[in-house]
N, C-alpha and C positions, 0 to 999 in steps of 0.2 A: 737660102742659108747654105753655107759651105758644108759639104759632107765631112764627117769625122773619119779620119784614116786609122785603120786597124792593121797591125802587122801580125800575121799568124806564122809562128815558127813551129812547124809540125812535119815530121818525116812521112807520116801516113797520109798519102794524098787524098784518099777517100774521106778520112776524118777532116782534113783541112778544107776540102771542098764543101763538105756538109756545113762546117762552121761558117765558111764564107757565104754560102747560099742564105743561111738564116740571117747573117749580119747584113747582107745586101738587101734582103727584104725590108729590113729596118733602116735602109738608106745610108748604110756605112760604105765607105770605099775601102776595099780589102786587098792587101798584098800578101801572098803566100811565099814562104821560103821553106824548103825541105831539108836544108843543110844548116847546121848550127853556126858555123863560121860565117856563112853568107848572111844568115839572119841577123847576127850581131852587127855585121857591117851595115846592113840596112837600118837597124835600130839606132845606131850611133850617128849615121851620116844623113839620114832623112828625118822628116818630121812626122811623127805618128802620135795619135791621141791615146793609144793603149796598145800593149803588146800581149798577145795570147801565146804563151810560151810552154811548149811541151818539155817534159823533163828529160826523156831519153831520146837523144838525137845523134846522128852521125856527125863527125867533125869536132863537136864540142857539146858537152851536156848542158842542160838547162840551168843547173846551179851556177856554172861558170859564166854563162851568158847573162844571167840575172845579176851576178856580182859586178860584171863589167858595165852593164847598162846603168846600174844604180850608182856606180862611182862617177858617172858623168852626167846623168840625166835623172829627172824626177818622173818621167813617163810612167803612168800606172802599168803594173805588170800582173797579169792573171796567169798563174802557173797551173799547168795541166799535167796529170800523171795517171797511169794505170796502176801505180803502186799505192797501196792503202796504208803503208806504215806511217805512224805519227811522226817518226823521226824525220822522214822526208818533208812532211808538212812544216815541222818546226825549223828544219834547216832552210827551206825555201823562204819562209817568212823572216827568218833571221838574216838572210842575205838581202832582204829589201822587197820581196814580192808583196803585193798588196792583198792578194787573195790566192787560194789554192782550191782547185776543184778536181775531183777524182773521176776517172773514166770507169764505167760508162756514165754519162750524164745527159740530161735533157738539153738539147740545143737551145730551147727557150730559156732555160735557167742560165745558160752561158751568156746569152744575149742580155738577160736582165742584169747579170753581174757586170757585164761590160758597160752598160748604160749607167749603172749606179756609180761605178768607180770614175767614169769620165765626168759625170755630173758633180761628184764630190770634189774631184781635183780642180774643176773649173771654179767652183764656189770658193775653195781655199785660195786659188790664185787671185780671184777678184778681191777677196777679203784682204789679202796681203798687199795688193796695190792701193787699196782705199785707206789703209791705216796711216796715220801720221807717224813720224818717227817716235817709236815707243820702245822702252826697254825695261825688262824686269831684271833686277839684280838681287840675288840671294846668296850671301856668303861666298862671293867670288864667282858665282854662276850667273852669267849675263845672257838673257834671251832677248834678242832684238826682233820685235814683231814685224817691222817694216822689211828688213833684209832677210828674215827667217834664218838668222845666224845665231849660233850659240858659242859662247866662249867660257872657259873656266880658268880663272886667274890669268886672263889675257891670252890663253892658248885656245885656238879655234877647235871646236868639237864637231866632227862631221856626223850628222844624223840623217837617216832616211826621212822621207816625207812623213810617214806615219810615226816614226820615233819622235820627230819634232812636234807633231800635232799632239801626241800623247803627253809629252813632257810639258808643253805649253798649257794644255788643259789642266793638268795637275798643279802646275805652278800658279795658275790664275785662280785656283780654288784651294788654297793652302789649308792644312789642318783639318781637312774634311776627308772622311774615309769613303772611297768609291769601290763598289764591287766590280768584279771583272765584267759582269753583264752590263752594268751601267756604263762602264768605260767603253765597251763595244758600241753601245747605242749612242753615246755622246761624241765619240771620236770617229768611229767608222760609219755611224749612221744606222737608222732603223732598218734600212734596206740591205744591210750587210748580211751575208749568209754564213759567215764563219762561226767558229766556236771560241770558247774562252781561252783555249791554248794560245790564241793569237796574242792576248794581253800578256800572258806569262812570258812568251818569247820576247816581245817588244820591251817589257820592263827589264828583263835580263840584259838585253843589248844596250839599253840606255844606261843601266847601272855600270856595265863594263866600261862605258865611256866617261861617266861623270863621277863615279864613286872611287876615290883614291884609296880609301881604307875599306876593303871588302868585308871586314868584320864589324865595321861601325858605320852603318848607313847614315850619311849626312843629309841626303835629300829625299829619296823615295823610301818610305818605310812600309814593310809588310805587316798588316794587321791580320794575324792568322784567323781564318774562318770568316773574315769580313771583306778584305780587299787591300787596297793600297792608299797611302796618305802621303802628301808632300809636306815635309816638315819645314816650318819657318821659326 
């Protein structure tokens, strides 16, 4: 079986080499970049199964690298930072990172997260290829399951991988209230290590893109104290 390729963008060589060693033990092929701009170049021009991305980097910070990768590719991104502020986590997830882990962390936990995200991404990709041309249309919002494409009144809406998955899950289960914890389990998977702030961030980003009247939610409704519901 062909080895999965991991790109580590990390300026601390000791940390990068530790991450690499643990990943290589699990049969991953690992490339290290200590410079943000060079790391971005590798991420965009070569094929990787996941990017482990440090937040504080020389040349270009992790937020900007994440934004640029996500604008062109759906490669899973695991963001790493020594900063524990929730605002950094929220910002990183909002830019399209799939997960966020705070230093210091167990290398075994890092490897487990890498495996989980690669596995989920591959399942979603296979699922997308196996679907016949299918489209959900709700009040001008069209979700194409085959192309993983969303349009609103004919205008294409650009969503990250997880934003699309979350929107699709809610739209396929209309008028049902889901708690944040249930959405984490059903969309991210039971092996996801994140917290409920992930759902808050992603719902907010989706609403920014599909809700034209911010004071009158047309699609995703907040049920205070319970969760979220897709209205039809």
